N, C-alpha and C positions, 0 to 999 in steps of 0.2 A: 777892528774891521770886520773880520769873521763873524763876530757876534752881531753886529749890525745886519750883515747879510742872512744870518739866522732869524733874525727879528722881522725881517722884511718877508721871507719867505713864510713865516707863520701868519700873515695878515689873513690869509683865506679862512683858516681855521679860527682866529680870533674873531673874524667878521662874522662867521657862522654862530658862535658863542653869542656875540652881541645881539644879533638880529634874533635868535631865538630867546634872548632874554627879554627885549623889547616886545616879542608876541606874547611871552607869558605875563608880562606886566599889563598888556592889553586886556588879556582875558580875566586876569586877577582883579584889576581895578574896575573892570565893568561888571563881572558876574560872580566874582569871588571864587574861580575856578583856577587851581594851580595845575595847568594843564601838562600831564606827563606825556601825552601823546604829541606833543608838539614836533619833536624830532621824527616820529613816524610819518606825520604829515608833510614834513619836508621830503623824508625818502619816497612817499606814495607819489608825491608830484613828480621828483626826479626820475622816477621809473616811467612816469608818463612822457617824460621829455626823451628819455632813452628810447622808449618804444616809438615815438613819433619819428625822431632822427633815424633811427636805425632801419626800422621794419615798417614804417607808414602805418603802423597800428595806434589805436587810441586807447590807452588803459584807464578805465574809470572803475577798476575793481574786477572787471572782466575785460578780455582783450578782444577788442574790435577792429578787425581789418578796413582800411581804408582805401578805396581804389587809388591806384597811381603809385608813384615813387615815393621813397622816403621824404618827409616834410621837412623844408629848410628850417635852419636854426630860429631865425627870428618869428616867422609864423608859428613854430611849435612852441617858443617862449610865450606868446600872446595867447594860444590856446591852453597853456600851462596856467598862466596867471587867471584864466575863467574857470578852469577846474578848480585851482586853489580856492577862489571866492566862493564857488558853489560848494566845495567841500567844508569850508569853515561855517556857511549858513547851514548845511545838512548836519553838521555836529550839535550846532546850537539848537536848531528847531527839534531834532529828533531826540537829544540826548539831555542838554543842559537846560532847555526852557521847562521842560517837565519837573526839573529839579532846582527850578530856583528858589524854592522855599526849603530846601534839604540842607542838612549839614555839611560840614567841608569834608567829612569822610566820604559821605556818598558820592560828592562830586570827583573826589581822587579816585575812587573804586571804579566810576563811570569813565573816567579819562584811561584808567588801567585797562577797561574793557575795548575802548576805543583804540588803544596802542595794539591790542591782540587782533581786533580785526584787522587793522590797517597791515600790520605785518604779516598775517596770514595770508591774505589778497595778495601780496607781494610775492610770498614764497610760493604759492600755489601757482601764480602765472609765471614767475621767472627762476624759481628755484633759490638756493642760499649761496651760490658761487658770487665772487664779486665781478661786476662788470664794469668795462671800461666805458665812459660816457665821453662823447665828442665835445671838445671845448667850444663855448659859445663866444668866450672873450678871447682878444689877442694876447698871446704869451710872449709877446717882445718884451725887452727891458727899457727901462727909462734911465738913462745916465744920472748918475748923482755921486759927483766927484769921481772917486775910484770904483765905487760899487754901482749897481743898477737895480733899479725897484721893478720887479716883475708889473708887467702892465696890468694883466688881469686881477691880480692880488690888490693892487693900488686902487681899480675900479670897484671892486666887491668892499673894501674897507670904506672906500669913499661913499659907497651907497650905504653902509650901515651908518656913518655918522651923519649923512643927510637924513636919513631915516630918524636918528635920533632927535636933531635940531627940529625937524617938520614936526614931530609927535609933541615934542615939548612946547612949540608955539600953538599948536592946534589945541591941545588940553589945557593950556593956560590962558589962552586969549580968545578964542571961538566959542559961540554959543554951543556947539556940539560937545566941546570938550567940558565946558562947565556944567552943562547938562549931566554928561556922564559921570562926574565927579559927585554931582548932586545925587544921582541913583545909587552911586556906590556907598555914600554916607547915609543916606535914608531913602529906601525904596518907596515906603509908603508915603513918606512926605513928598517926594518927587511926583508921584502919582496923584496926589491932591492937588498939585500945583500945574496940572496938566501934560506933564512930562510922560512920554510913552517909554518906559523902561525896557520893554520887550525890543522894540525898533533899535534903541540905542545899543542894547546888548548884542543884537544881529549884527548890525553894522561893525561894532568892534570886533566881532568874531571873524567877521569877511576880512577885515582889514589886516588882523593877525594872521589869518591863514594865508592869505596873498603874500605878505611879507615872508613868512615861513617857507612856503612853496617855491617864491623866487630865488630866495637864497640857497634852497636845497639844489635848484637847477643849476646855479652859477659855482657852487661849491664842489658838487658830486664829480666834475672832471679831475679836481685836484686831490680828492681822497679816495675815490672809487665809490661804487654804489653795491649795496648790499642790504638784505632787510633790517639789519641793526646798525649800519655804519654811521647814518645821522642820528638814530636814537641816542647813540652813547654820547652825545653832546648835551643831553639834557641836565646831567648834573653839574657840569661847570657853567651852564646856564642859570641854574638855579643859585649857584652860589653868587653871580654877578647879580641876580634879581635881589637877594638878600643884602648883599652890601650896597645896594642902592636904595635900601630901606623900603623897597616895593613901592616908591613913589617916582623916583627921578628917573627919566628916560637917559638923559645924558650920563649919569654916573653908572648906569646900567650897561650902556654901550662901552664907555670907556673901560670899564673892568673887564667886560667880555674880551675885548682886544687884548687886554693886559693879561688876562689868563692864558690867551692863546700864545702870546709871547713868551710868558714864563714856561709853559710846558715846552715849547720849542728849545728854550734855553736848557732846560734840564735835560732834554734829548741830546742836546750838542755836549753838555758837561759829563755825560757817559762815558765820553772817550777820555777824560782827564785821567791821570794817576791818582788824584785826591778823591775820587768819586767813590762812594761805598762799594765793596765787592762782595759777591758772593759766589763761591764755587768757581772763582777766578773770572767771572763775569759781572758786569754793573747790577747792583741791586735792582730787580724789577719793580713798576708800581709806584715809583716815586712820583712820576708826572701825574698818573691817574689819582694819586692820593692829595694831591695841591688843592681842588676844590674843597676837600673834606676839612683841611687845615684851614681854609679862609672861611667855611662856613662855621666852624666850631668857633673861631676867633670871634667873628660877627655875632654869633648868638650869645657867647658868654658875655661879650662886652655890652651889648645892648639889652639881653635878657628880655624882660617884659616891656621894654621900650618900643618893641616893634609895634606896625599897626594893629589895630584891634581886632580886624578882621581875621588876621591869621591866628591871634592868639585867644578866639572865642572858643567856648565851650563845645566839644565835639558832641552832637547828638547821636546818641546810639540806640540801637533796637534794645526791646526789653530782654532782662536776663532773669528769666522765671527760675524758681527754686526746681530743682530736678525731683520728681516722684516717679512712683512705680518703676523703682529700679531694677528689681528682680525680672519683671515681665519684659522689660526693654533689653536688658543684658541678655536674657534668656533666649529671646528671639534672633538677637545678632549673633550670639554665639552658635546657635544650632543652624542658622544659615550659613555662617562661615565654616563651620566643620563638614556640612554638607558639600559646600564647594571644594574645600580641601580633599575630602573623600573621594567623591563621585566625578568631579568636573575634570576635563583634559588640563595639562599643564599650563597651557596659554591662559586660562580662567585662572588657575592658581597662581599665576605669576601677576595677573592683574588684581586679584585680591591683596596679594603682599603689597603691591604699589600702593593700592587704595589704604591699607592699613597704615603704611609709614607716613601716607598723606594725610591722613586722619590725626596722627600724632603731630604732625607740624601744624595743622590746623588748631590743635588743641593749644599749642604754645602761643598762637595768636589769640586764641578765646582768652587767655588767662590775662595776658597783657593788654590788649585792646578791648575785648569784649567785657571784661571784669573792671579792670583799671581805668580803662579810658583813654590809654595813651597809643597814638597811632605810631607804630614803628615799623619799619621795612628791613629790620637787620636779623630776623630770625632765620633766615635761610643761610646768612653769612654765619649765624651762631651754629647752626647744624653742621655746615661745612667745617668749622673749626674743630668740632668734635670729631668728624670723620678723619680728617687729617692728623689730629692727636692719636686716634686709633691706630692709624697706619704706622706713625712714627713709634708708639708705645709697643706695637706688637714687633716690628722689624728690628728696631735699635735696642730696645729692653727686653725682648721676649714675653712681655706681658700679654698673655692671650686672655680667653673668655673665662670668667667675667670680670677679672681685675681690670684687664685693659680698658674694657667698656666702661667700667664704672668710673675710673680715673679720667676718661675722655668726656664722660657726662659731666662730671664735676668741673672739668675745665672748661666745658661749654657755659655751665652756670657762672663761673669766674667771668668769662668775657661777656657774658649778659650784664654781669654787676657794673661792668666798665660802662657798657651802653646805657645803664641806669642814670648815670652821673648827669647827663644832660637833661634828663627827665626830671630832676630835681628842681630846675629853673624854667622849664619849658613845657609845653605840651601841644597837642593838636597837629597842626601842618608844620609848625616849627620843628618838631621832634621828628615827624616823617621824613622832612628835608635832610635833617642832620643825619637819621640813621640810614637813610639811602646813601647819602655820600660816605658814611661810614663802613657801609656794606662793601661799595666800591673799593675802599682803601683796604679794608680786611682782604678781598680777594686778590688785589693787585699785590700788595706788600708781603701776603703770608701764602695764600695758596699757589701763586706764579713763581714763589720763589723755591728754588730746588732743594735748599738746605732746610726750610721750615716746612713747605709744603710738597706740591708734587711737581712744580715747574711746569712746562708746556705739555708734559706728559702726564699720565695718571699715576697715582700713589696706591700701590697694591694694598690689600687687605686680607690677611690670612683667614680662612674660615673659623668659625667658633667650634669648640668643642667643650663637653663638660663630663668630668668622670669618665673619660674614654668613649662617650658618645659623640659622634661627629654630626653636628647639628647646621652645617653650611649648606648654602643653598644648592650646591651641585653634589653633596654627599647622599649616600645611599639609605640613610636611616628612614625606616617605613616606606620603602619604595614600591611604588605600584608598576614600576617600567618604564616610567618616564622621570627620570631624575632631576630635571632641571625645570622649575625650582623643587627642590626635597619637599614631601610633605612634612617632614619633620621640622624644617626651618620654617614652613608656613605655620606650623602649631607655635612655634617659638615666637614667632611675630604676633599672632593672635593673643597667646597668653600676656606678652608685655603690653600689648594695645589696651587689653582689658585692664589690666593694672593701672596704666597711666589715665585711663578713662575715669576709672574708680577713684584715682587720687584728685582729678580735676573736679570731679563731682562732689568729693568731700571738701576741697577748697570751697567751691560754692555754697555749701550747706553749712559751713563753719563760721563762727564768729569773725575770724579772718575774712571770709567772703564778704560779711557785711560790711566790714572796714573798706574793702575794695570798691564795692559799690558806692559807699558813701564819699570817697575820693573821687570816684568817677562823676559823680552828680554834683558836687560842689567842694571844691578843695579847702576853702575857706571856712566852709560850715562844718566839715569833716574835722577840721582843726580846732574849730570853737567847740565842738562835742567831745575833744579829748584824744582825737585819733592822731596819732604821730604820722603825718602824711609822708614824710621822707623814708621813715622806716617801712611804711606799708609798700611805697613804690619799690624800693631796693629788694625786699622780700619777694615781692609779685615778679620783677625782672629774673631775679634768682631761680625761682620756680620754673618760669616760662623758660628760661634758658636751658635748664636741667631737661625739659620736656623737648625742646628743639634738639638738644644733644642726643636724646635717645632715638629720635628719628634719623639723625646724622649717622649715628652707629649703626643702626639696622641697614640703613641705605647703603653703607661700606659693606656690610657683611653680606648684602643681597647680591651686589654686581661683583664683590671682589675687588673694588679699586673704587677711588674717589678722584674726580677732576674739578679744576677751578670752574669751568663752565657750567657745572651742575648748580652753582651757587652765585650765578652773577645776579646784576640789578634787575634783569628782567624776571627772573624767576621770583625775586623777592616781590615785584609788583605783582606778579602772577598769583602768587600765593596768597597775599592779602585779598585780592579779587575772589579767589576761589573760597577763601574762608568767608567772606562776606556772602557769597552766593550760597554757601551752604546753611549758614547761619552764624553769625559772628558771636553770639552770646551764650551758645548751649554746646554740650557735648555732642548731642544728636546732631547739631548742625556741623559741627567738625568731622562728624562721620559721614555725613552726606557730601561735604567738601572733598573728603579723601575719596569717595566714590567718583567725583567728577574730574580728579586730577587726570593730566594726561598720561594714556596708557593705563588708567585705572578701570575698575569694573564698568563703569557707566559707558566710558569712552570705546572700551574693548567690546561691549555689548553693541553699540552702535556701529562700530566698523565689521564686526563679524557677523551679526544677525542680519543687518540692513544692507550690507555691502558697500558701505560708504568708506572711501580711502581713509587711511590713517593721517593723510596730510590735512584733512578738514578738521581735525580735533581743536586746533588752535582757534579756527574760526568759529566753530560751535561755542567753544567756551567764552569767548569774547562777546558773541551776540547773547549767550545765556547771562553774563555777568550785566550787560547793559539792560536787558530787559528785566531782569530781577531786581536791580536797583531802582529802576522806575516804578515797575509795578508791585513791587512788594520788599519795603525796606528791611524787614525782619528776616528776610532770607528764605530758602525753600523749607526750612526745618519751622520757622514760624508761619509759613503758609499752612503746612500740613497740620501743625497744632492748631492754629485757628479754626479750619475746617472740621477737624475732629471735635473741638470743644462746641461748634454749632450744632454738630450732628448729635451730640451729646445732651445739649440743651432741648434740642427737637424731640428726643426720644423721651426725655425726662419730662416735658410737657405734655406729651402724649400718653403717659402712663394714667394720670389723673382722670383724661378724659375717657380712655378705654374703661377704667373703673366706673366712673359715671355712666358710661353706656351699659356695662353689666348690669349695674344696680338697677337702671330704668327698666330693662329688659325682664328681670326678676319680678318687679313690683308689677309689670303689665301681665306676666304670667299668672301671678296669684290672684290679680283682679279677674 
């Protein structure tokens, strides 16, 4: 009977997962967008409701006071539904309508930009603390035998079930639903038949956003409200979406409710004697890892039988062959040395952060830019390297460089495990399963006090080599400000240059040509004699080692590693930043490193222009969205194209100048 009570109490979270899965299914079926910002949309609207009912203010990205007392719950809900509809239309019109012909990766990156913007606006307005939301629904219980069903949870799950039934009927029987399916199957054909795809897509986005906002308002009193509390449900919602085959509203809702119940039962089982223990406490993360288990099973069973849109080949920017390496490396090294030598310690730390970020972006360049596999596990792999470095140093006494090398090789091994799903899937399938895998790694490994750091940080001893202390706080080559040490900055710069040279060598090699062949068309590459599986595995191993380097340097930089540094939001943000800089080139990775939070570019903006550091997340989100829409090749591609056009103009002007000189000489002789 106690188990039944636990299941009944989980109905609220299950209904949230179910409704979010329904929203994801709507946006996917109408416009091909796997909307990673669905949870952030729910949170944004929940903040609007909290602000209306608590302060009488209207939050629409900025806080607008409304004359009078706080708004009553029902009028506040109606206002929030309107805000939800407008927010859905704004996302479609400003972001996804310009990307209607773009590939799935561009749409995922755009949704990550929307996620960053919505979370940044909430943080700027309300901070990061968890808020208590006044309940809109009654919290009484309905007697059911010897137990009672909480009325608020029963209403919420009832709404989710009604929505699933209504959507199933609408999209199966009504002209609106039939036209939407026609647009999803063949947009051009539907357009020739007189169907307006843009109008249908906009309506679907409005419906999806309204559903998400409403459930966010109803559920936030049960789970609390913070900038990421509702966004955390995106992974279980994606697992429900996949188990529904990205087609069935009913199955998506049922699976979402079942996942909520299963996670609640896992939480309840932690008190049992048979539950796995770690350091005399229940093993953490099993509940969070459940969606990954579900996703992995579904994808491995169904494999390529998933809908075509999800498995379509990901269109990526060009990956030009690197040239003028001496000039480019020389300029970058001189600029970095100048900043290390002459800039204050704040700029030096920003440079170190950017260099480590550039290495992370290089790992994404290899596996996504060169190979074409969209993965969101690179930050988790970097975290694995950092935690292994801590354990090797503290438990075995393996210092630098032995402990670092072993940790990097361990990260490569973890990446090889991630490569296993890539042997059967690609595109958004792989993105979803690697995101769920990253959550599982963080929950089961990083939060485990025996294997990771638990809820606290795992310390990392500073590096030293041949008696020379190279740590961030050591005094080697000290100019009077020892944090961070110029010696450590030089170490990071040298390692970054070596990694960049290695990635460039990969691109220029025969192996790089095989990577691009697999990225272009796996079947054609296999027909040409390329061992696709071996190429994928090797690429993931190299990319994992590169991510491991970033994880090791990050641990040495701060002297500790924590699980929060490598969560799913960081993974999504890094893919967006890599795309923003330029996903297919080392120069793009360097630009991406400059753009990371607390990196050189953001530090410059906050220091020279007086913009508070809290705006960095908002600036990054806006930059990601505008870059994806305006220049799919990223900032590196933008500058490369501009320099190429300038070179062409100069080349064309030289013959004209020569002809002018000859003409003037002829006239003077005459």
